[in-house]
C-alpha positions as a printed NumPy array, in Angstrom:
array([[ 17.13 ,  11.015,  -8.295],
       [ 13.502,  11.873,  -9.004],
       [ 10.353,  11.488,  -7.003],
       [  9.708,   8.368,  -4.959],
       [  6.903,   6.261,  -6.43 ],
       [  4.047,   4.975,  -4.285],
       [  1.436,   2.452,  -5.374],
       [ -1.923,   2.608,  -3.548],
       [ -4.164,  -0.448,  -3.944],
       [ -7.696,  -0.09 ,  -2.595],
       [-11.086,  -0.996,  -4.016],
       [-12.586,   2.204,  -2.578],
       [-12.119,   5.122,  -4.983],
       [-12.469,   7.703,  -2.191],
       [ -9.574,   6.125,  -0.25 ],
       [ -7.382,   6.062,  -3.365],
       [ -8.179,   9.748,  -3.95 ],
       [ -7.689,  10.814,  -0.315],
       [ -4.38 ,   8.992,   0.192],
       [ -3.209,   9.834,  -3.33 ],
       [ -3.792,  13.559,  -2.869],
       [ -2.014,  13.615,   0.498],
       [  0.982,  11.709,  -0.877],
       [  1.165,  13.894,  -3.999],
       [  1.075,  16.989,  -1.769],
       [  4.13 ,  15.495,   0.015],
       [  5.941,  15.306,  -3.324],
       [  5.489,  11.622,  -4.164],
       [  4.608,  10.206,  -7.571],
       [  1.378,   8.261,  -6.945],
       [ -0.089,   5.312,  -8.842],
       [ -3.386,   3.668,  -7.916],
       [ -4.885,   0.218,  -8.396],
       [ -8.464,  -0.868,  -7.667],
       [ -7.634,  -4.543,  -7.053],
       [ -4.881,  -6.872,  -5.918],
       [ -4.447,  -8.213,  -9.457],
       [ -4.038,  -4.685, -10.822],
       [ -1.576,  -3.827,  -8.049],
       [  0.637,  -6.843,  -8.785],
       [  0.589,  -6.101, -12.53 ],
       [  1.408,  -2.411, -11.954],
       [  4.119,  -3.303,  -9.454],
       [  5.963,  -5.229, -12.152],
       [  5.714,  -2.282, -14.543],
       [  6.421,   0.766, -12.391],
       [  8.622,  -0.7  ,  -9.621],
       [  7.343,   1.596,  -6.853],
       [  9.417,   2.547,  -3.821],
       [  6.517,   1.716,  -1.47 ],
       [  3.127,  -0.014,  -1.717],
       [ -0.047,   0.34 ,   0.344],
       [ -2.471,  -2.587,   0.132],
       [ -6.034,  -2.778,   1.361],
       [ -6.488,  -6.219,   2.926],
       [-10.079,  -6.764,   1.786],
       [-10.549,  -6.296,  -1.959],
       [-12.732,  -8.298,  -4.347],
       [-10.829, -10.976,  -6.266],
       [ -7.206, -11.01 ,  -5.119],
       [ -7.102,  -9.456,  -1.659],
       [ -4.223,  -7.597,  -0.102],
       [ -2.657, -10.606,   1.616],
       [ -2.422, -12.547,  -1.673],
       [ -1.125,  -9.409,  -3.428],
       [  1.473,  -8.98 ,  -0.667],
       [  2.735, -12.516,  -1.345],
       [  2.958, -11.89 ,  -5.09 ],
       [  4.745,  -8.563,  -4.577],
       [  7.214, -10.108,  -2.1  ],
       [  8.033, -12.766,  -4.719],
       [  8.856, -10.028,  -7.242],
       [ 10.855,  -7.88 ,  -4.811],
       [ 11.081,  -8.663,  -1.086],
       [ 12.816,  -5.35 ,  -0.324],
       [ 10.018,  -2.901,  -1.231],
       [  8.202,  -1.658,   1.906],
       [  4.525,  -2.609,   2.061],
       [  1.91 ,  -1.029,   4.331],
       [ -1.257,  -3.058,   4.9  ],
       [ -4.448,  -1.031,   5.339],
       [ -7.752,  -2.234,   6.661],
       [-10.911,  -1.133,   8.387],
       [-10.898,  -4.447,  10.288],
       [ -8.62 ,  -4.837,  13.305],
       [ -8.931,  -8.647,  13.472],
       [ -6.371,  -9.03 ,  10.684],
       [ -3.587,  -8.159,  13.129],
       [ -3.766, -11.785,  14.255],
       [ -3.208, -13.092,  10.713],
       [  0.382, -14.333,  10.361],
       [  0.477, -13.463,   6.643],
       [  0.025,  -9.789,   7.485],
       [  3.221,  -9.915,   9.541],
       [  5.171, -10.115,   6.276],
       [  4.209,  -6.473,   5.745],
       [  6.413,  -3.641,   6.996],
       [  3.533,  -1.816,   8.668],
       [ -0.119,  -2.269,   9.491],
       [ -2.502,   0.696,   9.643],
       [ -6.189,   0.887,  10.422],
       [ -7.936,   2.899,   7.681],
       [ -9.52 ,   6.187,   8.652],
       [-10.085,   9.66 ,   7.29 ],
       [ -7.056,  10.761,   9.321],
       [ -4.052,  10.21 ,   7.082],
       [ -1.403,  11.326,   9.599],
       [ -0.51 ,   7.779,  10.696],
       [ -0.147,   6.702,   7.066],
       [  1.99 ,   9.734,   6.215],
       [  4.253,   9.157,   9.227],
       [  4.747,   5.475,   8.263],
       [  5.48 ,   6.359,   4.634],
       [  8.068,   8.952,   5.674],
       [  9.653,   6.503,   8.149],
       [  9.81 ,   3.555,   5.718],
       [ 11.225,   5.62 ,   2.862],
       [ 13.818,   7.279,   5.085],
       [ 15.273,   3.977,   6.303]])
């Protein structure tokens, strides 16, 4: 069936590289976007199996990108990532399948990805 495709959207290049490398090491096909607009455009082209979205990005942020992605395909799992815990109170974030606080430790992200793609 081929590798599962994951789209990582984050305005921080080091996060895209860190998460991308870990996911590639797990055998996933990884695509990266530096903005919400780029993520939505790429989503339409590559039809990933899972998306990670940084909440705070310049231009279109992760919450707006989540809405646009859900309009295209409401079934694709989306993990919201942020360095800011206050977004947990934002109702729009609840439309995501998971919510993870960004850190250098990628274990929580990897566990969520495995869980969401297994179900």
